[in-house]
PABATOR-417631 format. One record per residue (C-alpha): residue number from 0; x, z, y; residue in three letters. Coordinates in Angstrom, 1 decimal. Each point is the difference from the previous one (the first is absolute). Layout:
BEGIN
<roba = NUM, u = X, w = Z, v = Y, gudo = ALA>
...
***
This chain:
BEGIN
<roba = 0, u = 51.5, w = 5.8, v = -58.8, gudo = UNK>
<roba = 1, u = 3.0, w = 1.4, v = -1.7, gudo = UNK>
<roba = 2, u = 1.6, w = -3.4, v = 0.0, gudo = UNK>
<roba = 3, u = -0.2, w = -0.5, v = 3.6, gudo = UNK>
<roba = 4, u = 1.5, w = 3.5, v = 0.6, gudo = UNK>
<roba = 5, u = 2.7, w = -0.9, v = -2.4, gudo = UNK>
<roba = 6, u = 0.7, w = -3.2, v = 2.0, gudo = UNK>
<roba = 7, u = 0.1, w = 2.0, v = 3.4, gudo = UNK>
<roba = 8, u = 2.3, w = 2.5, v = -1.4, gudo = UNK>
<roba = 9, u = 2.6, w = -2.7, v = -1.2, gudo = UNK>
<roba = 10, u = -0.1, w = -1.5, v = 3.4, gudo = UNK>
<roba = 11, u = 2.0, w = 2.9, v = 1.4, gudo = UNK>
<roba = 12, u = 3.6, w = -0.9, v = 0.0, gudo = UNK>
<roba = 13, u = 2.1, w = 2.5, v = -2.2, gudo = UNK>
<roba = 14, u = 1.9, w = 2.8, v = 1.7, gudo = UNK>
<roba = 15, u = 3.7, w = -0.4, v = -0.2, gudo = UNK>
<roba = 16, u = 2.8, w = 2.6, v = 0.3, gudo = UNK>
<roba = 17, u = 1.7, w = -0.8, v = 3.4, gudo = UNK>
<roba = 18, u = 2.5, w = 2.7, v = -0.3, gudo = UNK>
<roba = 19, u = 0.5, w = 3.5, v = -1.4, gudo = UNK>
<roba = 20, u = 2.3, w = 2.7, v = 1.4, gudo = UNK>
<roba = 21, u = 1.1, w = 3.0, v = -1.9, gudo = UNK>
<roba = 22, u = 0.9, w = 3.1, v = 2.2, gudo = UNK>
<roba = 23, u = 2.4, w = 2.7, v = -1.2, gudo = UNK>
<roba = 24, u = 0.0, w = 3.7, v = 1.0, gudo = UNK>
<roba = 25, u = 2.3, w = -0.8, v = 3.1, gudo = UNK>
<roba = 26, u = -2.6, w = -2.5, v = 1.3, gudo = UNK>
<roba = 27, u = 2.1, w = -3.2, v = -0.7, gudo = UNK>
<roba = 28, u = -2.0, w = -2.8, v = -1.4, gudo = UNK>
<roba = 29, u = 1.1, w = -2.7, v = -2.4, gudo = UNK>
<roba = 30, u = -1.7, w = -3.0, v = -0.9, gudo = UNK>
<roba = 31, u = -0.9, w = -0.2, v = -3.7, gudo = UNK>
<roba = 32, u = -1.4, w = -2.8, v = -2.0, gudo = UNK>
<roba = 33, u = -3.6, w = -0.1, v = -1.6, gudo = UNK>
<roba = 34, u = 1.0, w = 1.2, v = -3.6, gudo = UNK>
<roba = 35, u = 2.0, w = 2.7, v = 1.7, gudo = UNK>
<roba = 36, u = -3.1, w = 1.3, v = 2.2, gudo = UNK>
<roba = 37, u = -2.3, w = -0.1, v = -3.3, gudo = UNK>
<roba = 38, u = 2.4, w = 2.0, v = -1.9, gudo = UNK>
<roba = 39, u = 0.4, w = 2.8, v = 2.7, gudo = UNK>
<roba = 40, u = -3.9, w = 0.3, v = 0.3, gudo = UNK>
<roba = 41, u = 0.0, w = 0.1, v = -3.7, gudo = UNK>
<roba = 42, u = 2.3, w = 2.8, v = -0.2, gudo = UNK>
<roba = 43, u = -1.6, w = 3.3, v = 1.0, gudo = UNK>
<roba = 44, u = 3.3, w = 2.0, v = -0.2, gudo = UNK>
<roba = 45, u = 1.3, w = -1.8, v = 3.1, gudo = UNK>
<roba = 46, u = 1.2, w = 2.6, v = 2.7, gudo = UNK>
<roba = 47, u = -2.6, w = 1.3, v = 2.4, gudo = UNK>
<roba = 48, u = 2.2, w = -0.9, v = 3.0, gudo = UNK>
<roba = 49, u = 0.0, w = -3.6, v = -0.6, gudo = UNK>
<roba = 50, u = -3.1, w = -2.4, v = 0.8, gudo = UNK>
<roba = 51, u = -0.5, w = -3.7, v = -0.2, gudo = UNK>
<roba = 52, u = -1.4, w = -2.6, v = 2.5, gudo = UNK>
<roba = 53, u = -1.9, w = -2.9, v = -1.4, gudo = UNK>
<roba = 54, u = -1.1, w = -2.6, v = 2.4, gudo = UNK>
<roba = 55, u = -2.4, w = -2.8, v = -1.3, gudo = UNK>
<roba = 56, u = -1.1, w = -3.5, v = 1.5, gudo = UNK>
<roba = 57, u = -3.7, w = 0.6, v = -0.5, gudo = UNK>
<roba = 58, u = -1.9, w = 3.6, v = -0.1, gudo = UNK>
<roba = 59, u = -3.1, w = -1.7, v = -2.0, gudo = UNK>
<roba = 60, u = 1.7, w = -1.0, v = -3.3, gudo = UNK>
<roba = 61, u = 2.8, w = 2.4, v = -0.9, gudo = UNK>
<roba = 62, u = 0.9, w = -0.4, v = -3.6, gudo = UNK>
<roba = 63, u = -1.1, w = 2.5, v = -2.8, gudo = UNK>
<roba = 64, u = 3.6, w = 0.7, v = -0.9, gudo = UNK>
<roba = 65, u = 0.4, w = 1.8, v = 3.4, gudo = UNK>
<roba = 66, u = -3.4, w = 1.7, v = 0.1, gudo = UNK>
<roba = 67, u = 0.6, w = 1.4, v = -3.5, gudo = UNK>
<roba = 68, u = 2.5, w = 2.4, v = 1.6, gudo = UNK>
<roba = 69, u = -1.4, w = -0.1, v = 3.7, gudo = UNK>
<roba = 70, u = -3.4, w = 1.3, v = 0.6, gudo = UNK>
<roba = 71, u = -1.4, w = -1.6, v = 3.1, gudo = UNK>
<roba = 72, u = -2.6, w = 2.2, v = 1.9, gudo = UNK>
<roba = 73, u = -3.6, w = -1.1, v = 0.0, gudo = UNK>
<roba = 74, u = 0.0, w = 0.1, v = 3.8, gudo = UNK>
<roba = 75, u = 2.9, w = -2.4, v = 0.1, gudo = UNK>
<roba = 76, u = -2.0, w = -2.6, v = -2.3, gudo = UNK>
<roba = 77, u = -3.0, w = 0.4, v = 2.3, gudo = UNK>
<roba = 78, u = 1.9, w = -0.8, v = 3.3, gudo = UNK>
<roba = 79, u = 1.2, w = -3.2, v = -1.7, gudo = UNK>
<roba = 80, u = -3.7, w = -1.4, v = 0.0, gudo = UNK>
<roba = 81, u = -0.5, w = 1.1, v = 3.8, gudo = UNK>
<roba = 82, u = -0.2, w = -2.8, v = 2.5, gudo = UNK>
<roba = 83, u = 0.8, w = 2.3, v = 2.8, gudo = UNK>
<roba = 84, u = 3.7, w = 0.7, v = -0.6, gudo = UNK>
<roba = 85, u = 0.6, w = 2.7, v = 2.6, gudo = UNK>
<roba = 86, u = 3.2, w = 2.1, v = -0.3, gudo = UNK>
<roba = 87, u = -0.5, w = 3.3, v = -1.8, gudo = UNK>
<roba = 88, u = 1.8, w = 2.7, v = -1.6, gudo = UNK>
<roba = 89, u = -1.7, w = 2.4, v = -2.5, gudo = UNK>
<roba = 90, u = 0.1, w = 2.4, v = -3.1, gudo = UNK>
<roba = 91, u = -0.4, w = -1.6, v = -3.5, gudo = UNK>
<roba = 92, u = -0.3, w = 2.9, v = -2.6, gudo = UNK>
<roba = 93, u = 3.7, w = 1.0, v = -0.2, gudo = UNK>
<roba = 94, u = 1.5, w = -2.3, v = 2.3, gudo = UNK>
<roba = 95, u = -0.6, w = -2.3, v = 3.1, gudo = UNK>
<roba = 96, u = -1.2, w = -3.5, v = 0.5, gudo = UNK>
<roba = 97, u = 0.4, w = -2.1, v = 3.4, gudo = UNK>
<roba = 98, u = -0.9, w = -3.2, v = 1.2, gudo = UNK>
<roba = 99, u = 2.2, w = -1.4, v = 2.9, gudo = UNK>
<roba = 100, u = -0.4, w = -3.3, v = 2.0, gudo = UNK>
<roba = 101, u = 2.6, w = -1.9, v = 1.8, gudo = UNK>
<roba = 102, u = -0.1, w = -2.5, v = 2.7, gudo = UNK>
<roba = 103, u = 2.8, w = -2.9, v = 0.0, gudo = UNK>
<roba = 104, u = 1.7, w = 0.0, v = 3.4, gudo = UNK>
<roba = 105, u = -1.0, w = -3.6, v = 0.8, gudo = UNK>
<roba = 106, u = -3.7, w = 0.7, v = -0.2, gudo = UNK>
<roba = 107, u = -0.1, w = 3.2, v = 1.8, gudo = UNK>
<roba = 108, u = -1.0, w = -1.3, v = 3.2, gudo = UNK>
<roba = 109, u = -2.3, w = -2.8, v = -1.1, gudo = UNK>
<roba = 110, u = -3.7, w = 0.1, v = -0.1, gudo = UNK>
<roba = 111, u = -0.6, w = 0.9, v = -3.8, gudo = UNK>
<roba = 112, u = 3.1, w = 1.5, v = -1.4, gudo = UNK>
<roba = 113, u = 0.8, w = -0.6, v = -3.6, gudo = UNK>
<roba = 114, u = 0.2, w = 3.2, v = -2.3, gudo = UNK>
<roba = 115, u = 2.2, w = 0.9, v = -3.0, gudo = UNK>
<roba = 116, u = -1.2, w = 2.9, v = -2.0, gudo = UNK>
<roba = 117, u = 1.9, w = 2.5, v = -2.4, gudo = UNK>
<roba = 118, u = -1.6, w = 2.1, v = -2.5, gudo = UNK>
<roba = 119, u = 1.9, w = 3.2, v = -1.2, gudo = UNK>
<roba = 120, u = -0.7, w = 2.6, v = -2.7, gudo = UNK>
<roba = 121, u = 2.5, w = 3.1, v = 0.2, gudo = UNK>
<roba = 122, u = 0.5, w = 2.7, v = -2.9, gudo = UNK>
<roba = 123, u = 2.9, w = 2.4, v = -0.3, gudo = UNK>
<roba = 124, u = 2.0, w = -2.3, v = -2.4, gudo = UNK>
<roba = 125, u = -1.0, w = -3.5, v = 1.3, gudo = UNK>
<roba = 126, u = -1.2, w = -2.0, v = 2.9, gudo = UNK>
<roba = 127, u = -1.8, w = -3.3, v = -0.6, gudo = UNK>
<roba = 128, u = -0.5, w = -2.5, v = 2.8, gudo = UNK>
<roba = 129, u = -1.3, w = -3.5, v = 0.1, gudo = UNK>
<roba = 130, u = -0.7, w = -2.5, v = 2.7, gudo = UNK>
<roba = 131, u = -2.3, w = -2.9, v = 0.7, gudo = UNK>
<roba = 132, u = 2.5, w = -1.9, v = 2.0, gudo = UNK>
<roba = 133, u = 3.7, w = 0.8, v = 0.9, gudo = UNK>
<roba = 134, u = 0.2, w = 3.2, v = 1.9, gudo = UNK>
<roba = 135, u = 2.9, w = 0.2, v = 2.5, gudo = UNK>
<roba = 136, u = 0.4, w = 3.8, v = -0.4, gudo = UNK>
<roba = 137, u = 0.5, w = -0.2, v = -3.6, gudo = UNK>
<roba = 138, u = 2.4, w = -3.1, v = 0.2, gudo = UNK>
<roba = 139, u = 2.2, w = 1.7, v = 2.6, gudo = UNK>
<roba = 140, u = -0.1, w = 3.4, v = -2.1, gudo = UNK>
<roba = 141, u = 1.0, w = -1.9, v = -3.3, gudo = UNK>
<roba = 142, u = 3.1, w = -1.4, v = 1.9, gudo = UNK>
<roba = 143, u = 1.0, w = 3.4, v = 1.5, gudo = UNK>
<roba = 144, u = -0.4, w = 1.9, v = -3.4, gudo = UNK>
<roba = 145, u = 2.1, w = -2.9, v = -1.7, gudo = UNK>
<roba = 146, u = 2.7, w = 0.4, v = 2.6, gudo = UNK>
<roba = 147, u = 0.0, w = 3.8, v = -0.3, gudo = UNK>
<roba = 148, u = -1.1, w = 0.5, v = 3.5, gudo = UNK>
<roba = 149, u = -3.0, w = 2.4, v = -0.7, gudo = UNK>
<roba = 150, u = -0.9, w = 2.5, v = -2.8, gudo = UNK>
<roba = 151, u = -3.2, w = 1.8, v = -1.1, gudo = UNK>
<roba = 152, u = -0.1, w = 3.1, v = -2.0, gudo = UNK>
<roba = 153, u = -3.6, w = -0.1, v = -0.8, gudo = UNK>
<roba = 154, u = -3.0, w = -2.5, v = 0.2, gudo = UNK>
<roba = 155, u = -1.7, w = 1.8, v = 3.0, gudo = UNK>
<roba = 156, u = 3.3, w = -1.0, v = 1.9, gudo = UNK>
<roba = 157, u = -0.9, w = -3.6, v = -0.5, gudo = UNK>
<roba = 158, u = -3.3, w = 0.5, v = 1.5, gudo = UNK>
<roba = 159, u = 1.2, w = 1.6, v = 2.9, gudo = UNK>
<roba = 160, u = 2.3, w = -3.0, v = 0.6, gudo = UNK>
<roba = 161, u = -2.8, w = -2.4, v = -0.3, gudo = UNK>
<roba = 162, u = -2.3, w = 2.1, v = 2.5, gudo = UNK>
<roba = 163, u = 2.8, w = 0.1, v = 2.4, gudo = UNK>
<roba = 164, u = 0.4, w = -3.9, v = -0.1, gudo = UNK>
<roba = 165, u = -3.7, w = -0.1, v = 0.5, gudo = UNK>
<roba = 166, u = 0.3, w = 2.2, v = 3.2, gudo = UNK>
<roba = 167, u = 2.7, w = -1.9, v = 1.2, gudo = UNK>
<roba = 168, u = -2.2, w = -3.2, v = -0.4, gudo = UNK>
<roba = 169, u = -2.7, w = 1.6, v = 2.1, gudo = UNK>
<roba = 170, u = 2.4, w = 1.2, v = 2.5, gudo = UNK>
<roba = 171, u = 1.5, w = -3.6, v = 0.5, gudo = UNK>
<roba = 172, u = -3.7, w = -1.3, v = 0.3, gudo = UNK>
<roba = 173, u = -0.8, w = 2.6, v = 2.6, gudo = UNK>
<roba = 174, u = 3.1, w = -0.6, v = 1.8, gudo = UNK>
<roba = 175, u = -0.7, w = -3.7, v = 0.4, gudo = UNK>
<roba = 176, u = -3.4, w = 0.7, v = 1.0, gudo = UNK>
<roba = 177, u = 1.0, w = 2.4, v = 2.6, gudo = UNK>
<roba = 178, u = 2.3, w = -2.6, v = 1.5, gudo = UNK>
<roba = 179, u = -2.8, w = -2.5, v = 0.3, gudo = UNK>
<roba = 180, u = -2.4, w = 2.3, v = 1.4, gudo = UNK>
<roba = 181, u = 2.8, w = 1.0, v = 2.6, gudo = UNK>
<roba = 182, u = 0.4, w = -3.8, v = 0.8, gudo = UNK>
<roba = 183, u = -3.8, w = -0.6, v = 0.6, gudo = UNK>
<roba = 184, u = 0.0, w = 3.2, v = 2.1, gudo = UNK>
<roba = 185, u = 2.8, w = -1.4, v = 2.3, gudo = UNK>
<roba = 186, u = -1.9, w = -3.4, v = 0.2, gudo = UNK>
<roba = 187, u = -3.2, w = 1.8, v = 1.2, gudo = UNK>
<roba = 188, u = 2.2, w = 2.1, v = 2.5, gudo = UNK>
<roba = 189, u = 1.0, w = -3.3, v = 1.6, gudo = UNK>
<roba = 190, u = -3.5, w = -1.2, v = 0.3, gudo = UNK>
<roba = 191, u = -0.1, w = -2.4, v = -2.7, gudo = UNK>
<roba = 192, u = -2.3, w = -0.4, v = -2.8, gudo = UNK>
<roba = 193, u = 1.3, w = 0.1, v = -3.7, gudo = UNK>
<roba = 194, u = -2.2, w = -1.4, v = -2.8, gudo = UNK>
<roba = 195, u = -2.5, w = 2.6, v = -1.0, gudo = UNK>
<roba = 196, u = -0.3, w = -1.7, v = -3.5, gudo = UNK>
<roba = 197, u = 3.8, w = 0.8, v = -0.6, gudo = UNK>
<roba = 198, u = -0.8, w = 3.6, v = 0.4, gudo = UNK>
<roba = 199, u = -2.9, w = 0.1, v = -2.2, gudo = UNK>
<roba = 200, u = 1.7, w = -1.7, v = -2.7, gudo = UNK>
<roba = 201, u = 2.9, w = 2.5, v = 0.2, gudo = UNK>
<roba = 202, u = -2.4, w = 2.9, v = -0.2, gudo = UNK>
<roba = 203, u = -1.8, w = -1.5, v = -3.1, gudo = UNK>
<roba = 204, u = 3.4, w = -0.4, v = -1.6, gudo = UNK>
<roba = 205, u = 1.1, w = 3.6, v = 0.7, gudo = UNK>
<roba = 206, u = -3.3, w = 1.3, v = -1.5, gudo = UNK>
<roba = 207, u = 0.5, w = -2.1, v = -3.0, gudo = UNK>
<roba = 208, u = 3.7, w = 0.9, v = -0.6, gudo = UNK>
<roba = 209, u = -0.6, w = 3.6, v = 0.6, gudo = UNK>
<roba = 210, u = -3.0, w = -0.1, v = -2.6, gudo = UNK>
<roba = 211, u = 2.1, w = -1.7, v = -2.6, gudo = UNK>
<roba = 212, u = 3.6, w = 1.4, v = 0.6, gudo = UNK>
<roba = 213, u = -0.5, w = 3.7, v = 1.0, gudo = UNK>
<roba = 214, u = -1.3, w = 2.4, v = -2.8, gudo = UNK>
<roba = 215, u = -2.9, w = 2.1, v = 1.1, gudo = UNK>
<roba = 216, u = 1.5, w = 3.0, v = 1.8, gudo = UNK>
<roba = 217, u = -2.5, w = 2.6, v = -1.3, gudo = UNK>
<roba = 218, u = 0.6, w = -1.4, v = -3.7, gudo = UNK>
<roba = 219, u = 3.7, w = 0.3, v = 0.6, gudo = UNK>
<roba = 220, u = -0.2, w = 3.8, v = 1.3, gudo = UNK>
<roba = 221, u = -2.1, w = 0.9, v = -2.9, gudo = UNK>
<roba = 222, u = 2.7, w = -1.5, v = -2.5, gudo = UNK>
<roba = 223, u = 2.9, w = 1.7, v = 1.6, gudo = UNK>
<roba = 224, u = -1.8, w = 3.4, v = -0.3, gudo = UNK>
<roba = 225, u = -0.3, w = -0.1, v = -3.7, gudo = UNK>
<roba = 226, u = 2.9, w = -2.3, v = -1.3, gudo = UNK>
<roba = 227, u = 0.8, w = -0.1, v = -3.9, gudo = UNK>
<roba = 228, u = 2.1, w = 2.9, v = -1.0, gudo = UNK>
<roba = 229, u = 3.1, w = -2.3, v = -1.2, gudo = UNK>
<roba = 230, u = 0.5, w = -1.3, v = 3.6, gudo = UNK>
<roba = 231, u = 2.8, w = 2.1, v = 1.4, gudo = UNK>
<roba = 232, u = -0.3, w = 1.9, v = 3.1, gudo = UNK>
<roba = 233, u = 2.5, w = -2.2, v = 2.1, gudo = UNK>
<roba = 234, u = -2.2, w = -3.1, v = -0.8, gudo = UNK>
<roba = 235, u = -3.1, w = 1.8, v = 0.8, gudo = UNK>
<roba = 236, u = 1.3, w = 0.6, v = 3.3, gudo = UNK>
<roba = 237, u = 0.8, w = -3.6, v = 0.4, gudo = UNK>
<roba = 238, u = -3.6, w = -0.9, v = -0.8, gudo = UNK>
<roba = 239, u = -1.1, w = 2.5, v = 2.6, gudo = UNK>
<roba = 240, u = 2.3, w = -1.9, v = 2.6, gudo = UNK>
<roba = 241, u = -1.3, w = -3.3, v = -1.1, gudo = UNK>
<roba = 242, u = -3.5, w = 1.2, v = 0.4, gudo = UNK>
<roba = 243, u = 0.6, w = 1.4, v = 3.5, gudo = UNK>
<roba = 244, u = 1.9, w = -3.3, v = 1.1, gudo = UNK>
<roba = 245, u = -3.2, w = -2.1, v = -1.1, gudo = UNK>
<roba = 246, u = -2.1, w = 2.4, v = 2.1, gudo = UNK>
<roba = 247, u = 2.0, w = -0.5, v = 2.9, gudo = UNK>
<roba = 248, u = 0.1, w = -3.8, v = -0.3, gudo = UNK>
<roba = 249, u = -3.7, w = -0.2, v = -0.5, gudo = UNK>
<roba = 250, u = -0.8, w = 2.0, v = 3.0, gudo = UNK>
<roba = 251, u = 2.2, w = -2.3, v = 2.0, gudo = UNK>
<roba = 252, u = -1.8, w = -2.9, v = -1.6, gudo = UNK>
<roba = 253, u = -3.2, w = 1.4, v = 0.9, gudo = UNK>
<roba = 254, u = 1.1, w = 0.6, v = 3.8, gudo = UNK>
<roba = 255, u = 1.3, w = -3.4, v = 0.0, gudo = UNK>
<roba = 256, u = -3.3, w = -1.6, v = -1.2, gudo = UNK>
<roba = 257, u = -1.8, w = 2.2, v = 2.8, gudo = UNK>
<roba = 258, u = 2.5, w = -1.2, v = 2.6, gudo = UNK>
<roba = 259, u = -0.6, w = -3.7, v = -1.2, gudo = UNK>
<roba = 260, u = -3.7, w = 0.6, v = 0.4, gudo = UNK>
<roba = 261, u = 0.5, w = 1.4, v = 3.5, gudo = UNK>
<roba = 262, u = 2.0, w = -3.3, v = 1.0, gudo = UNK>
<roba = 263, u = -2.8, w = -2.2, v = -1.5, gudo = UNK>
<roba = 264, u = -2.4, w = 1.7, v = 2.2, gudo = UNK>
<roba = 265, u = 2.2, w = -0.4, v = 3.1, gudo = UNK>
<roba = 266, u = 0.4, w = -3.6, v = -0.6, gudo = UNK>
<roba = 267, u = -3.8, w = -0.4, v = -0.7, gudo = UNK>
<roba = 268, u = -0.6, w = 1.8, v = 3.2, gudo = UNK>
<roba = 269, u = 2.4, w = -2.2, v = 2.0, gudo = UNK>
<roba = 270, u = -1.4, w = -3.1, v = -1.5, gudo = UNK>
<roba = 271, u = -3.4, w = 1.3, v = 0.9, gudo = UNK>
<roba = 272, u = 1.1, w = 0.6, v = 3.4, gudo = UNK>
<roba = 273, u = 1.5, w = -3.2, v = 0.7, gudo = UNK>
<roba = 274, u = -3.1, w = -1.9, v = -1.3, gudo = UNK>
<roba = 275, u = -2.2, w = 2.3, v = 2.2, gudo = UNK>
<roba = 276, u = 2.3, w = -1.0, v = 3.0, gudo = UNK>
<roba = 277, u = 0.0, w = -3.6, v = -0.6, gudo = UNK>
<roba = 278, u = -3.7, w = 0.0, v = -0.3, gudo = UNK>
<roba = 279, u = -0.5, w = 2.1, v = 3.3, gudo = UNK>
<roba = 280, u = 2.3, w = -2.8, v = 1.5, gudo = UNK>
<roba = 281, u = -2.0, w = -2.9, v = -1.3, gudo = UNK>
<roba = 282, u = -3.4, w = 2.1, v = 1.2, gudo = UNK>
<roba = 283, u = 1.6, w = 0.5, v = 3.3, gudo = UNK>
<roba = 284, u = 0.9, w = -3.6, v = 0.6, gudo = UNK>
<roba = 285, u = -3.6, w = -1.1, v = -1.1, gudo = UNK>
<roba = 286, u = -1.6, w = 2.7, v = 2.5, gudo = UNK>
<roba = 287, u = 2.4, w = -1.1, v = 2.9, gudo = UNK>
<roba = 288, u = -1.2, w = -3.4, v = -0.4, gudo = UNK>
<roba = 289, u = -3.5, w = 0.7, v = -0.2, gudo = UNK>
<roba = 290, u = -0.8, w = 0.3, v = 3.7, gudo = UNK>
<roba = 291, u = 1.8, w = -3.5, v = 0.6, gudo = UNK>
<roba = 292, u = -1.9, w = -1.5, v = -2.8, gudo = UNK>
<roba = 293, u = -3.5, w = 1.5, v = 1.3, gudo = UNK>
<roba = 294, u = 0.7, w = -1.2, v = 3.7, gudo = UNK>
<roba = 295, u = 1.1, w = -3.5, v = -1.2, gudo = UNK>
<roba = 296, u = -3.1, w = -0.2, v = -2.2, gudo = UNK>
<roba = 297, u = -2.3, w = 1.0, v = 2.7, gudo = UNK>
<roba = 298, u = 1.5, w = -2.1, v = 2.8, gudo = UNK>
<roba = 299, u = 0.5, w = -3.0, v = -2.3, gudo = UNK>
<roba = 300, u = -3.5, w = -0.5, v = -0.8, gudo = UNK>
<roba = 301, u = -0.4, w = -2.6, v = 2.7, gudo = UNK>
<roba = 302, u = -3.7, w = 0.7, v = 1.0, gudo = UNK>
<roba = 303, u = -1.6, w = 0.5, v = 3.2, gudo = UNK>
<roba = 304, u = 0.2, w = 3.3, v = 1.8, gudo = UNK>
<roba = 305, u = 3.5, w = 0.9, v = -0.8, gudo = UNK>
<roba = 306, u = 1.6, w = 2.1, v = 2.8, gudo = UNK>
<roba = 307, u = 2.9, w = -1.2, v = 2.1, gudo = UNK>
<roba = 308, u = -0.6, w = -3.6, v = -1.2, gudo = UNK>
<roba = 309, u = 0.1, w = -1.4, v = 3.5, gudo = UNK>
<roba = 310, u = 2.5, w = 2.6, v = 1.4, gudo = UNK>
<roba = 311, u = 3.7, w = -1.1, v = 0.8, gudo = UNK>
<roba = 312, u = 1.1, w = 3.5, v = -1.3, gudo = UNK>
<roba = 313, u = -2.2, w = -0.3, v = -3.2, gudo = UNK>
<roba = 314, u = 2.7, w = -0.4, v = -2.4, gudo = UNK>
<roba = 315, u = 2.0, w = 2.9, v = 1.5, gudo = UNK>
<roba = 316, u = -2.7, w = 2.4, v = 0.0, gudo = UNK>
<roba = 317, u = -1.0, w = -0.6, v = -3.6, gudo = UNK>
<roba = 318, u = 3.9, w = 0.3, v = -0.9, gudo = UNK>
<roba = 319, u = 0.1, w = 3.3, v = 1.7, gudo = UNK>
<roba = 320, u = -3.1, w = 1.3, v = -1.6, gudo = UNK>
<roba = 321, u = 1.5, w = -0.9, v = -3.4, gudo = UNK>
<roba = 322, u = 3.2, w = 1.7, v = 0.8, gudo = UNK>
<roba = 323, u = -1.9, w = 3.0, v = 1.2, gudo = UNK>
<roba = 324, u = -2.0, w = 0.2, v = -3.4, gudo = UNK>
<roba = 325, u = 3.2, w = -0.6, v = -1.8, gudo = UNK>
<roba = 326, u = 1.8, w = 2.9, v = 1.9, gudo = UNK>
<roba = 327, u = -2.9, w = 2.3, v = -0.9, gudo = UNK>
<roba = 328, u = 0.2, w = -0.7, v = -3.6, gudo = UNK>
<roba = 329, u = 3.9, w = 0.4, v = 0.1, gudo = UNK>
<roba = 330, u = -0.6, w = 3.5, v = 1.5, gudo = UNK>
<roba = 331, u = -2.5, w = 0.7, v = -2.9, gudo = UNK>
<roba = 332, u = 2.4, w = -1.0, v = -2.6, gudo = UNK>
<roba = 333, u = 2.9, w = 2.0, v = 1.5, gudo = UNK>
<roba = 334, u = -2.2, w = 3.1, v = 0.1, gudo = UNK>
<roba = 335, u = -0.3, w = -0.4, v = -3.9, gudo = UNK>
<roba = 336, u = 3.7, w = -0.5, v = -0.1, gudo = UNK>
<roba = 337, u = 0.6, w = 3.5, v = 1.7, gudo = UNK>
<roba = 338, u = -2.4, w = 1.6, v = -2.6, gudo = UNK>
***
């Protein structure tokens, strides 16, 4: 049993340090090498105003040389083994931990979007992050920090940045979905029928992306109401704003899902109405031809005793009888049409 477990552990690829940034008191970040980052973590006398951001390629197998100075919370380790990777932000002893998901632009509007996941653990002096596949927000932030375009005075500001990126992604998805819903509504107003399956797929995608990309609002509100003491008041306010932003977006997404459901019901009702109308037309044609069929069957039996057989006007009398019965049937059908 132990041998099997050992083999399973070795199959996990080692986690490599992708980059390390050391932030000074003024918020400027400079990229440092691995040995410099390790020496900074080893030195307990580093200024309290500085912090370091370490980013790894794999959250499952971070080297012991790092974990010797970085204590990952138990909750962080537990979420690594969860199959359901929904976004979240929660307390972890003296810091925070977060799980964030990202959808590549090219797969946003496909049936089953591919997700990239970013795990983060935050304390006052450091922020550790790791991805399972390239995360666009991290790559773009790496470039911006290297160019000096953005600065962070504490690790909480980085969390706020990633939350805002997540909210912008959800807002973009919502905007595209609203445009699609508006287009389908316009088609309905022109008395044409769009594909109901497209709406169903879009609603399912919205629900899945909302579940994976949006942190649970109740958990976010609980978090911002009892933040760690080392988080500055300014960043706490930004966290509150990010929470409210998520709440607004989630409310709009819920409203859009209800609207899509109404559009689906409207399409189903129109399809049902057209089907019933076609069936009614077919039934009416059948009923209208019934008198002619009965008269033709009766007078075509070619047996003795048939009326008007020897009359010169027999054909016209039978014809008028058939027209009269068909007229009565038509009046009966028109009565149902008025109802």
